[in-house]
Kinemage of the C-alpha trace (Angstrom):
@kinemage 1
@onewidth
@group {chain A} dominant
@subgroup {mainchain}
@vectorlist {calphas} color= white
{ca met a 1} P 220.569 105.028 316.559
{ca thr a 2} L 219.716 106.594 319.897
{ca val a 3} L 216.485 105.454 321.498
{ca his a 4} L 214.824 108.089 323.622
{ca thr a 5} L 213.146 106.813 326.748
{ca glu a 6} L 210.445 108.482 328.746
{ca pro a 7} L 211.288 109.573 332.298
{ca pro a 8} L 210.427 107.149 335.089
{ca thr a 9} L 206.945 107.376 336.530
{ca arg a 10} L 206.674 108.027 340.266
{ca leu a 11} L 204.325 105.641 342.080
{ca asp a 12} L 203.385 105.448 345.734
{ca his a 13} L 203.912 102.130 347.546
{ca pro a 14} L 201.146 101.022 349.950
{ca ser a 15} L 203.623 101.586 352.784
{ca gly a 16} L 203.996 105.193 351.690
{ca thr a 17} L 207.473 104.795 350.174
{ca pro a 18} L 207.731 106.277 346.657
{ca val a 19} L 208.625 103.743 343.971
{ca leu a 20} L 209.918 104.567 340.477
{ca arg a 21} L 208.675 102.445 337.584
{ca gln a 22} L 210.654 102.505 334.351
{ca val a 23} L 208.389 103.173 331.355
{ca arg a 24} L 209.213 101.169 328.246
{ca pro a 25} L 210.525 103.203 325.328
{ca arg a 26} L 208.251 103.623 322.351
{ca ser a 27} L 209.180 101.301 319.528
{ca pro a 28} L 210.527 103.171 316.476
{ca val a 29} L 209.291 100.321 314.274
{ca val a 30} L 205.633 101.309 314.730
{ca thr a 31} L 206.402 104.935 313.928
{ca gly a 32} L 208.393 103.910 310.859
{ca val a 33} L 205.610 101.660 309.583
{ca leu a 34} L 202.994 104.402 309.996
{ca leu a 35} L 205.152 107.007 308.253
{ca gly a 36} L 205.937 104.528 305.464
{ca ala a 37} L 202.238 103.823 304.945
{ca val a 38} L 201.469 107.549 304.739
{ca cys a 39} L 204.275 108.055 302.200
{ca val a 40} L 203.041 105.158 300.046
{ca val a 41} L 199.458 106.464 300.025
{ca thr a 42} L 200.661 109.979 299.205
{ca leu a 43} L 203.062 108.954 296.428
{ca leu a 44} L 200.910 106.224 294.870
{ca pro a 45} L 199.038 108.512 292.400
{ca phe a 46} L 202.313 110.094 291.326
{ca leu a 47} L 203.999 106.714 290.829
{ca trp a 48} L 200.962 105.376 288.945
{ca met a 49} L 201.079 108.357 286.595
{ca ala a 50} L 204.821 107.861 286.072
{ca leu a 51} L 204.233 104.226 285.138
{ca ser a 52} L 201.387 105.125 282.778
{ca val a 53} L 203.395 107.646 280.759
{ca thr a 54} L 206.407 105.351 280.421
{ca lys a 55} L 204.378 102.435 279.061
{ca pro a 56} L 203.507 101.914 275.391
{ca thr a 57} L 200.090 103.352 274.621
{ca asn a 58} L 198.524 99.940 273.967
{ca val a 59} L 199.289 98.754 277.525
{ca ala a 60} L 199.270 102.065 279.441
{ca phe a 61} L 195.545 101.920 280.157
{ca ala a 62} L 194.952 98.178 280.004
{ca asn a 63} L 192.459 96.641 282.403
{ca pro a 64} L 193.684 94.802 284.424
{ca pro a 65} L 196.914 96.840 284.651
{ca val a 66} L 200.080 95.454 283.081
{ca phe a 67} L 203.257 95.777 285.149
{ca ser a 68} L 205.684 93.598 283.179
{ca gly a 69} L 206.395 92.260 279.713
{ca tyr a 70} L 206.786 95.646 278.020
{ca thr a 71} L 209.674 97.957 277.179
{ca pro a 72} L 209.556 101.354 278.950
{ca thr a 73} L 209.472 104.291 276.573
{ca leu a 74} L 209.677 108.065 276.717
{ca arg a 75} L 207.572 108.501 273.597
{ca ala a 76} L 204.903 110.473 275.469
{ca phe a 77} L 207.469 113.113 276.479
{ca ala a 78} L 208.843 113.329 272.932
{ca asp a 79} L 205.337 113.745 271.485
{ca leu a 80} L 204.561 116.364 274.133
{ca trp a 81} L 207.460 118.565 273.002
{ca gln a 82} L 207.169 117.863 269.275
{ca thr a 83} L 203.428 117.871 268.611
{ca thr a 84} L 202.190 120.505 271.081
{ca tyr a 85} L 203.147 124.011 272.193
{ca phe a 86} L 204.209 122.759 275.607
{ca ala a 87} L 207.431 124.814 275.566
{ca asp a 88} L 205.360 128.005 275.164
{ca tyr a 89} L 202.952 126.941 277.915
{ca leu a 90} L 205.846 126.200 280.263
{ca thr a 91} L 207.452 129.554 279.456
{ca asn a 92} L 204.174 131.330 280.203
{ca thr a 93} L 203.829 129.449 283.496
{ca leu a 94} L 207.332 130.364 284.634
{ca ala a 95} L 206.945 133.991 283.534
{ca val a 96} L 203.661 134.398 285.412
{ca ala a 97} L 205.080 132.764 288.550
{ca val a 98} L 208.229 134.910 288.566
{ca ile a 99} L 206.434 138.194 287.801
{ca ser a 100} L 203.731 137.620 290.406
{ca thr a 101} L 206.311 136.631 293.036
{ca val a 102} L 208.444 139.730 292.469
{ca ile a 103} L 205.449 142.092 292.535
{ca ala a 104} L 203.968 140.397 295.610
{ca leu a 105} L 207.232 140.780 297.553
{ca val a 106} L 207.815 144.376 296.447
{ca ile a 107} L 204.341 145.312 297.700
{ca gly a 108} L 204.179 142.917 300.626
{ca ile a 109} L 207.477 143.766 302.381
{ca pro a 110} L 206.767 147.474 303.111
{ca ala a 111} L 203.079 146.758 303.759
{ca ala a 112} L 203.858 143.991 306.240
{ca tyr a 113} L 206.484 146.161 307.964
{ca ala a 114} L 204.042 149.035 308.376
{ca leu a 115} L 201.302 146.772 309.738
{ca ser a 116} L 203.704 145.179 312.231
{ca arg a 117} L 205.184 148.465 313.490
{ca phe a 118} L 201.958 150.511 313.700
{ca pro a 119} L 199.381 148.201 315.359
{ca thr a 120} L 196.394 150.527 315.294
{ca tyr a 121} L 192.723 149.805 314.724
{ca val a 122} L 193.240 150.654 311.057
{ca ser a 123} L 196.000 148.034 310.817
{ca ala a 124} L 193.809 145.404 312.439
{ca phe a 125} L 190.947 146.279 310.083
{ca leu a 126} L 193.201 145.998 307.035
{ca leu a 127} L 194.520 142.616 308.156
{ca val a 128} L 191.029 141.261 308.730
{ca leu a 129} L 189.897 142.704 305.390
{ca ala a 130} L 192.812 140.996 303.642
{ca leu a 131} L 191.933 137.706 305.320
{ca val a 132} L 188.294 138.021 304.237
{ca phe a 133} L 189.345 138.780 300.677
{ca arg a 134} L 191.593 135.696 300.645
{ca ala a 135} L 188.731 133.535 301.920
{ca leu a 136} L 186.266 134.619 299.209
{ca pro a 137} L 185.298 132.027 296.584
{ca arg a 138} L 187.740 132.252 293.709
{ca phe a 139} L 185.041 132.923 291.086
{ca ser a 140} L 183.863 136.031 292.958
{ca val a 141} L 187.347 137.478 292.416
{ca val a 142} L 188.286 136.068 289.012
{ca leu a 143} L 185.168 137.069 287.082
{ca pro a 144} L 185.533 140.812 287.833
{ca met a 145} L 189.194 140.503 286.825
{ca tyr a 146} L 188.053 139.004 283.525
{ca asp a 147} L 185.834 142.031 282.839
{ca ile a 148} L 188.578 144.464 283.842
{ca ser a 149} L 191.209 142.785 281.645
{ca arg a 150} L 188.790 142.827 278.703
{ca ala a 151} L 188.053 146.520 279.233
{ca leu a 152} L 191.740 147.405 279.477
{ca gly a 153} L 192.691 145.319 276.455
{ca ile a 154} L 195.137 143.116 278.371
{ca tyr a 155} L 193.135 139.902 278.301
{ca asp a 156} L 195.168 136.771 277.473
{ca thr a 157} L 198.494 138.291 278.538
{ca thr a 158} L 200.968 137.037 281.111
{ca phe a 159} L 200.955 140.460 282.745
{ca ala a 160} L 197.204 140.391 283.383
{ca leu a 161} L 197.393 136.875 284.816
{ca ala a 162} L 200.374 137.794 287.026
{ca val a 163} L 198.600 140.880 288.391
{ca ala a 164} L 195.482 138.825 289.123
{ca leu a 165} L 197.544 136.261 291.030
{ca val a 166} L 199.218 139.054 292.987
{ca ala a 167} L 195.810 140.345 294.048
{ca ile a 168} L 194.724 136.852 295.076
{ca asn a 169} L 197.891 135.846 296.953
{ca gln a 170} L 198.854 139.239 298.400
{ca pro a 171} L 196.876 138.787 301.657
{ca phe a 172} L 198.756 135.566 302.395
{ca thr a 173} L 202.075 137.282 301.649
{ca ile a 174} L 201.322 140.230 303.923
{ca trp a 175} L 200.144 138.050 306.798
{ca leu a 176} L 203.194 135.801 306.583
{ca leu a 177} L 205.712 138.641 306.302
{ca arg a 178} L 204.032 140.595 309.081
{ca asn a 179} L 204.617 137.695 311.480
{ca phe a 180} L 208.295 137.688 310.550
{ca phe a 181} L 208.599 141.437 311.128
{ca ala a 182} L 206.874 141.047 314.493
{ca glu a 183} L 209.739 138.761 315.584
{ca ile a 184} L 212.341 141.524 315.062
{ca pro a 185} L 212.769 143.763 318.144
{ca arg a 186} L 211.709 147.357 317.674
{ca glu a 187} L 214.898 148.480 319.389
{ca leu a 188} L 216.695 147.823 316.098
{ca asp a 189} L 214.409 150.333 314.390
{ca glu a 190} L 215.142 152.942 317.028
{ca ala a 191} L 218.899 152.319 316.915
{ca ala a 192} L 218.974 152.616 313.131
{ca met a 193} L 216.951 155.837 313.168
{ca ile a 194} L 219.221 157.305 315.877
{ca asp a 195} L 222.145 156.602 313.542
{ca gly a 196} L 220.421 158.699 310.890
{ca cys a 197} L 218.486 156.127 308.835
{ca thr a 198} L 215.104 157.024 307.460
{ca arg a 199} L 212.278 154.495 307.559
{ca ile a 200} L 212.991 153.440 303.990
{ca gly a 201} L 216.735 153.276 304.562
{ca met a 202} L 216.304 151.299 307.775
{ca leu a 203} L 213.952 148.897 306.015
{ca arg a 204} L 216.441 148.398 303.178
{ca arg a 205} L 219.658 148.202 305.207
{ca val a 206} L 218.522 146.550 308.436
{ca met a 207} L 215.158 144.839 308.151
{ca ile a 208} L 215.465 143.142 304.774
{ca pro a 209} L 218.839 141.488 305.547
{ca leu a 210} L 217.376 140.176 308.814
{ca met a 211} L 214.241 139.049 306.982
{ca arg a 212} L 215.951 136.910 304.345
{ca pro a 213} L 214.555 133.565 305.641
{ca gly a 214} L 211.071 135.060 305.847
{ca ile a 215} L 211.263 136.676 302.417
{ca leu a 216} L 212.550 133.434 300.925
{ca thr a 217} L 209.723 131.485 302.565
{ca ala a 218} L 207.040 133.882 301.359
{ca gly a 219} L 208.561 134.019 297.872
{ca ile a 220} L 208.640 130.235 297.527
{ca phe a 221} L 205.027 129.871 298.587
{ca val a 222} L 203.804 132.617 296.256
{ca phe a 223} L 205.827 131.138 293.395
{ca leu a 224} L 204.337 127.672 293.949
{ca phe a 225} L 200.805 129.083 294.216
{ca ala a 226} L 201.205 130.877 290.888
{ca phe a 227} L 203.056 128.008 289.223
{ca gln a 228} L 200.173 125.586 289.851
{ca glu a 229} L 197.200 127.946 289.510
{ca tyr a 230} L 194.459 126.607 287.258
{ca leu a 231} L 191.139 128.444 287.650
{ca thr a 232} L 192.512 131.979 287.312
{ca ala a 233} L 194.617 130.971 284.307
{ca leu a 234} L 191.619 129.259 282.722
{ca val a 235} L 189.471 132.392 282.939
{ca leu a 236} L 192.090 135.016 282.059
{ca thr a 237} L 193.873 133.244 279.199
{ca asp a 238} L 192.845 131.906 275.821
{ca ser a 239} L 195.734 130.857 273.597
{ca ser a 240} L 198.649 133.304 273.743
{ca ser a 241} L 199.210 133.040 277.505
{ca lys a 242} L 197.889 129.554 278.228
{ca thr a 243} L 199.722 127.877 281.110
{ca val a 244} L 200.607 124.238 281.735
{ca pro a 245} L 197.698 123.474 284.149
{ca val a 246} L 195.194 124.746 281.563
{ca phe a 247} L 196.879 122.713 278.828
{ca ile a 248} L 196.698 119.557 280.961
{ca ala a 249} L 192.978 120.058 281.510
{ca thr a 250} L 192.355 120.367 277.751
{ca gln a 251} L 194.057 117.004 277.157
{ca leu a 252} L 191.814 115.079 279.541
{ca gly a 253} L 189.001 113.085 277.973
{ca gln a 254} L 190.742 113.024 274.591
{ca thr a 255} L 192.517 110.150 272.830
{ca leu a 256} L 194.849 107.847 274.748
{ca pro a 257} L 198.036 109.400 273.287
{ca met a 258} L 196.795 112.846 274.349
{ca leu a 259} L 196.003 111.483 277.788
{ca gln a 260} L 199.561 110.183 278.031
{ca gln a 261} L 200.803 113.618 277.007
{ca ala a 262} L 198.740 115.107 279.835
{ca gly a 263} L 200.430 112.698 282.245
{ca ala a 264} L 203.861 113.637 280.918
{ca ala a 265} L 203.036 117.335 281.302
{ca ser a 266} L 201.846 116.685 284.864
{ca leu a 267} L 205.144 115.021 285.703
{ca leu a 268} L 207.120 117.902 284.235
{ca leu a 269} L 204.958 120.346 286.213
{ca thr a 270} L 205.403 118.378 289.434
{ca leu a 271} L 209.155 117.795 289.304
{ca pro a 272} L 210.148 121.480 289.795
{ca val a 273} L 207.851 121.652 292.819
{ca val a 274} L 209.483 118.542 294.312
{ca val a 275} L 212.963 119.901 293.647
{ca ile a 276} L 212.128 123.258 295.242
{ca ala a 277} L 210.614 121.519 298.269
{ca phe a 278} L 213.724 119.382 298.813
{ca val a 279} L 216.246 122.154 298.190
{ca ala a 280} L 214.481 124.790 300.284
{ca gln a 281} L 212.947 122.593 302.980
{ca lys a 282} L 215.267 123.800 305.753
{ca tyr a 283} L 214.517 127.427 304.852
{ca leu a 284} L 210.774 126.748 304.733
{ca val a 285} L 210.741 124.975 308.091
{ca ala a 286} L 212.959 127.583 309.746
{ca gly a 287} L 211.025 130.435 308.184
{ca leu a 288} L 207.600 129.146 309.159
{ca ser a 289} L 208.704 128.326 312.709
{ca asp a 290} L 210.234 131.796 313.113
{ca gly a 291} L 207.194 133.532 311.696
{ca ala a 292} L 204.529 131.615 313.557
{ca val a 293} L 205.384 132.686 317.092
{ca lys a 294} L 203.821 136.126 317.129
{ca gly a 295} L 200.666 137.184 315.386
């Protein structure tokens, strides 16, 4: 392991002769201990939940906690799939996340390109308006959507929930993609148009291939936002389109077996997020660093 040292510090001797003092390197042990402590604090609730759902029900919620003398079991997961409609809730959650992500990118890519290439007062006003809309309390947005979905007869459908999540997350998508487009030199636009490309053709053939890290970053974030959304799903669904977060909330405060099922559902909801974070971490880091230079 290579230990990085800080450059020597220049000091002045009383006689006027400069003297260099070697600064001690920072110990990696302290940094490792601090990072380990942060990881333990962050993962402790998740690990506690994992232990609770793999214990027999009679010892899962014992006080004081029991950590030995029992046989781990996956009964809570089996009951979750066999005695509830968890498969339907998970299907609804995935469908809403995928639909909202696709729609958000289809709308956000051309909108972000236009706002980055035509920086007028109207563009600035639209960006600020989008930011204000994103900062509004969620209930001020969700309740009108509830009335609209009721009036249109699409209440309790995955489509209505996906469209609502697009409206909520679209400002974030546009802002993020706009920063990525701002990193691409405008000379590429001019060169493509000299070669005969229209704006749409240049966007499809030149910009989108160059924007793949940014599009992937924005898509992952929008997908995760929709995949874990609770309040909007609670208001806009009833039974046919109920998602996993809403199902978990209905299990809380019930019997101990149902509480264990809620923990099992939480684990199954969390694992895809963890997998996506690990698989796409280099794209997320590269995408955010590339898109955060210009605003």
